[in-house]
C-alpha positions in Angstrom: 0.0 0.1 -0.2 0.8 3.5 -0.5 1.6 6.0 2.2 -0.2 9.3 1.7 -1.7 10.9 -1.3 -0.8 10.4 -4.9 1.8 12.4 -6.0 3.1 14.1 -9.3 4.9 10.5 -10.0 1.8 8.8 -9.2 -0.2 10.6 -11.9 2.8 10.7 -14.5 1.5 9.4 -17.8 4.8 6.9 -17.8 4.5 5.9 -14.1 5.1 2.2 -14.9 8.3 2.9 -16.8 9.5 5.2 -14.0 8.7 2.9 -11.5 10.4 0.0 -13.4 13.6 1.9 -14.1 13.8 3.1 -10.4 13.5 -0.3 -9.1 16.0 -1.7 -11.6 18.6 0.9 -10.3 18.6 3.5 -13.0 19.9 6.9 -11.6 17.3 9.5 -10.3 19.1 12.4 -12.3 19.1 10.3 -15.4 15.4 9.5 -14.8 14.5 13.0 -14.1 15.8 14.2 -17.3 14.5 11.5 -19.4 11.0 11.7 -18.0 11.0 15.7 -17.2 10.4 15.5 -13.7 11.8 16.4 -10.2 14.6 14.5 -8.6 13.1 15.0 -5.3 9.6 13.8 -6.5 11.1 10.6 -7.7 12.9 9.9 -4.6 9.8 10.7 -2.4 7.7 8.5 -4.7 10.3 5.6 -4.5 10.3 5.9 -0.9 6.4 6.6 -0.1 4.5 5.0 -2.9 6.5 1.9 -4.2 5.9 -1.1 -1.8 8.5 -3.8 -1.3 6.0 -6.4 -3.1 5.7 -3.9 -6.1 9.2 -4.0 -6.1 9.5 -7.6 -6.1 7.0 -8.0 -8.8 8.8 -5.4 -11.1 12.1 -7.6 -10.6 10.3 -10.7 -11.0 8.7 -9.4 -14.5 5.3 -10.0 -15.7 3.0 -13.2 -15.0 3.0 -15.0 -18.3 0.2 -17.4 -17.3 -2.7 -17.2 -19.5 -1.5 -14.4 -21.5 -2.5 -14.0 -25.1 0.6 -14.6 -27.0 -0.6 -12.7 -30.0 -1.8 -9.9 -28.1 1.6 -9.9 -26.4 3.3 -9.9 -29.5 1.5 -6.8 -30.8 2.2 -4.9 -27.8 5.6 -5.9 -27.8 6.0 -4.7 -31.2 4.5 -1.3 -30.5 6.5 -0.9 -27.4 9.7 -1.7 -29.3 8.9 0.7 -32.2 8.0 3.2 -29.3 11.3 2.8 -27.7 13.3 2.9 -31.1 11.3 6.2 -31.6 12.4 7.6 -28.1 16.0 6.5 -28.7 16.1 8.2 -32.0 15.2 11.3 -30.6 17.8 11.0 -27.9 20.3 10.1 -30.5 19.3 13.5 -32.7 19.9 15.5 -29.6 23.5 13.5 -29.2 24.4 14.4 -32.6 23.2 18.1 -32.3 25.5 18.2 -29.1 28.5 16.6 -30.8 28.1 18.9 -33.9 28.0 22.1 -31.7 30.9 21.0 -29.9 33.0 19.7 -33.4 33.3 16.3 -31.9 34.0 14.2 -35.2 34.4 11.0 -33.4 31.2 11.3 -31.4 29.5 12.6 -34.5 30.6 9.2 -36.6 29.5 7.0 -33.5 25.9 8.6 -33.1 25.5 8.9 -36.9 26.3 5.0 -37.0 23.8 4.4 -34.0 21.1 6.6 -36.0 21.5 4.4 -39.0 20.9 1.1 -37.0 18.1 2.6 -35.4 16.5 3.8 -38.6 17.5 0.5 -40.1 15.8 -1.7 -37.2 12.5 0.6 -37.3 12.2 0.1 -41.0 12.8 -3.8 -40.6 10.1 -3.8 -37.9 7.5 -2.0 -40.1 8.2 -3.8 -43.3 9.8 -0.9 -45.0 13.4 -2.4 -45.5 13.1 -5.4 -47.5 15.8 -8.0 -47.0 16.5 -11.3 -48.6 17.9 -12.5 -51.8 16.7 -12.7 -55.2 18.0 -15.4 -57.2 18.4 -14.7 -60.8 19.0 -17.7 -63.0 20.5 -17.4 -66.5 20.2 -20.3 -68.7 22.6 -20.5 -71.4 20.0 -22.4 -73.5 18.2 -19.3 -74.3 20.9 -17.2 -75.1 21.8 -16.2 -78.9 25.2 -17.8 -78.4 23.8 -21.4 -77.6 21.3 -20.9 -80.5 24.1 -20.3 -82.7 26.2 -23.1 -81.3 23.2 -25.7 -81.8 22.6 -24.6 -85.4 26.3 -25.2 -86.2 26.3 -28.5 -84.3 23.4 -29.7 -86.4 24.8 -28.6 -89.7 28.5 -30.2 -88.8 26.8 -33.3 -87.9 24.8 -33.9 -90.9 27.1 -36.0 -92.8 27.1 -38.3 -89.5 23.5 -39.3 -89.0 23.9 -41.5 -86.1 25.9 -38.7 -84.2 23.6 -36.4 -85.2 20.7 -38.5 -83.8 22.5 -38.8 -80.4 23.5 -35.2 -80.0 19.9 -34.3 -80.8 18.6 -36.5 -78.1 21.1 -34.8 -75.6 20.3 -31.4 -76.5 16.6 -32.1 -76.5 16.9 -33.6 -73.0 18.8 -30.4 -71.8 16.3 -28.0 -73.3 13.2 -29.9 -72.1 14.5 -29.9 -68.4 15.4 -26.2 -68.7 11.8 -25.6 -70.0 10.3 -27.2 -67.1 12.7 -25.5 -64.5 12.0 -22.0 -66.0 8.1 -22.8 -65.8 8.6 -24.1 -62.2 10.4 -21.1 -61.3 8.1 -18.8 -62.9 5.1 -20.3 -61.0 7.1 -19.9 -57.8 7.9 -16.4 -58.1 4.2 -15.4 -59.2 2.8 -17.1 -56.1 
């Protein structure tokens, strides 16, 4: 139970995040800056309004029994995106500070982190497509192959048995290639 009436932290929109961070040991000055509130208010809230039971529950983490996993996934995705967004704002502020002080090394580090942050955000919302595209070029449909085939057929006209054997091999190669092309086309269209 809390002691006394609700305080400014009790009524803070991000109370849960504040309490979680306090219990996990984040420094009060950092929390005050991050959540735009008074250090004294944070200390009083922790001392007077966060019980040992609440501290234990925060440290133990949420109870997972009976949780709808699809809903949890949705909430986690939204939370992750919100955190990425919040971190991105802090990174921009850090970049502004580094640029203002001419700190080239810090500019490079912050820019790299901004890049990762944006990339991860895009991956999460599906705006950045990753994966591979396989391109298979068959020599059997190239102009060079067609010219080679014509030349082979002409050269083998005087050797009917050899011409027949080569024609069978070429026919098998071309038939199999046609089947592969058809299958790949259907897979791409699906």
